[in-house]
C-alpha positions in Angstrom: 74.4 21.5 60.6 72.1 23.7 62.6 68.9 21.8 63.2 66.7 24.3 61.3 68.7 24.2 58.0 71.9 25.5 56.5 70.8 29.1 56.4 68.4 29.2 59.4 69.2 30.5 62.8 70.4 28.3 65.6 67.0 28.0 67.1 67.4 26.1 70.4 70.9 25.0 69.5 70.0 21.5 68.4 72.1 19.9 65.6 71.3 17.4 62.9 73.8 14.8 61.7 73.8 13.6 58.1 75.8 10.8 56.3 75.6 9.2 52.9 77.5 6.4 51.3 77.3 5.5 47.6 79.2 2.5 46.1 79.5 1.0 42.6 79.4 -2.7 43.6 79.8 -4.1 40.2 80.5 -2.7 36.7 78.5 -3.6 33.6 78.8 -2.9 29.9 77.5 0.7 30.7 80.7 2.6 31.6 78.9 5.9 32.2 79.0 7.5 35.6 75.6 5.9 36.4 76.3 2.5 34.9 76.7 -0.7 36.8 75.3 -2.0 40.1 75.1 0.8 42.7 74.0 0.9 46.3 73.4 4.1 48.3 72.5 4.6 51.9 71.6 7.9 53.7 70.7 8.8 57.2 69.7 12.2 58.6 69.2 12.2 62.4 68.3 15.2 64.6 65.8 17.1 66.6 63.6 20.0 65.6 63.1 23.0 67.8 61.3 21.9 70.9 63.0 18.4 70.8 60.8 16.4 68.5 62.5 13.7 66.4 63.5 14.5 62.8 64.9 11.4 61.2 65.3 10.4 57.6 66.6 7.1 56.3 67.0 6.2 52.6 68.3 3.1 50.8 68.7 2.9 47.0 69.7 0.2 44.6 70.3 0.5 40.8 71.5 -1.8 38.1 72.2 -0.3 34.7 73.4 -1.8 31.5 73.4 -0.5 27.9 70.0 -2.2 27.3 68.1 -1.9 30.6 68.0 -0.2 34.0 66.4 -1.4 37.2 66.2 0.6 40.4 64.5 0.7 43.7 64.3 3.1 46.7 63.0 2.9 50.2 62.6 6.1 52.4 61.5 6.3 56.0 60.8 9.7 57.6 60.0 10.4 61.2 58.8 13.8 62.3 57.9 13.8 66.0 55.5 10.9 66.5 54.6 10.5 62.8 56.5 8.0 60.7 56.0 7.9 56.9 57.5 5.8 54.1 58.0 5.7 50.4 58.8 2.6 48.3 59.6 3.2 44.6 60.8 0.9 41.8 61.3 1.5 38.1 62.7 0.0 35.0 63.7 1.0 31.5 64.2 -1.5 28.7 65.7 -0.6 25.3 64.8 -2.8 22.4 68.5 -3.0 21.5 71.4 -1.4 23.2 71.6 1.2 20.5 67.8 1.5 20.0 66.1 4.9 20.3 62.9 3.2 21.5 62.5 2.2 25.2 59.8 1.0 27.5 59.4 2.3 31.0 57.6 1.2 34.1 57.4 2.7 37.6 55.6 2.0 40.9 55.5 4.4 43.9 53.8 3.5 47.2 53.5 6.5 49.5 52.3 6.2 53.1 52.6 9.6 55.0 51.8 7.9 58.4 52.4 4.2 58.8 50.2 4.2 62.0 47.1 5.4 60.1 45.2 3.2 57.7 44.2 4.3 54.3 46.1 7.7 54.2 48.6 6.9 51.4 48.5 6.2 47.6 50.0 4.0 44.9 51.0 5.3 41.5 51.8 3.1 38.5 53.3 4.4 35.3 53.9 2.5 32.1 54.9 3.9 28.7 57.3 4.1 25.8 59.9 6.7 24.9 61.7 7.7 21.7 65.0 9.5 21.7 64.5 12.1 18.9 68.0 13.6 19.3 70.7 13.5 22.0 68.9 16.5 23.6 65.2 15.6 23.0 63.2 12.6 24.2 59.5 12.0 23.6 57.4 10.0 26.1 53.9 8.6 25.9 52.7 6.9 29.1 49.7 5.9 31.2 49.6 7.1 34.8 47.3 5.5 37.4 47.0 7.0 40.9 45.0 5.1 43.5 44.4 6.4 47.0 44.4 3.7 49.7 40.9 2.8 50.7 39.2 5.6 48.8 37.1 5.7 45.7 38.2 5.2 42.1 41.7 5.5 40.7 42.7 8.6 38.6 44.0 7.5 35.2 45.8 9.8 32.8 47.3 9.3 29.3 50.3 11.7 28.9 52.5 12.8 26.1 55.6 14.6 27.3 58.9 15.9 25.9 62.2 16.1 27.7 64.8 18.7 26.7 68.3 18.3 28.0 71.0 21.0 27.5 
C-alpha cells in the first residue's frame, strides 16, 4: 500500500508491506469460529515520508473451550527511533460450560518507548459477568491503572452492560 495509508496520496512514493497469518493449531470442545487453540502473527514494515522506519509486529495466542478462554498478545511498534511495546493477557472462566456467570481477568503492560524509563503503565482488571440474555451481558469489575514510577495507582469499580445485535 502507499506508505501514508490506503486513501492518502503517494507522498514520497514509499510503500509499506503487510502480512498476517492466523492458524487454528488445535480444536477444542468449542466448535465456534473462535474456539480452539489459535496463533496469529502480523508484520507491517515500511517507511514514513522522509524515510523514518514505520514497523509493527504482533503475535497472538488464544485457547478457548466451552468453559474457559486464555489469550495473550505482544505488540512491538517502531516509529523512527522510538520503539514501543504492549503485552496483554486475559482469561475468562465460566462456572460450568453452560453457566451464565463468568469471572474475568486481564493485564496490560504498555511501554510507549522502551528506551525511556518510567513512561509506561500497567492496567489490571478483575471482575464477574452475567449473561442476562443472548444479546445482553452485565459486568462488574475492578480496574487498577498504575503508571511506571509515578505516584499512586488509579482504582475504579465499574458496572457495565454489553449489548450485541
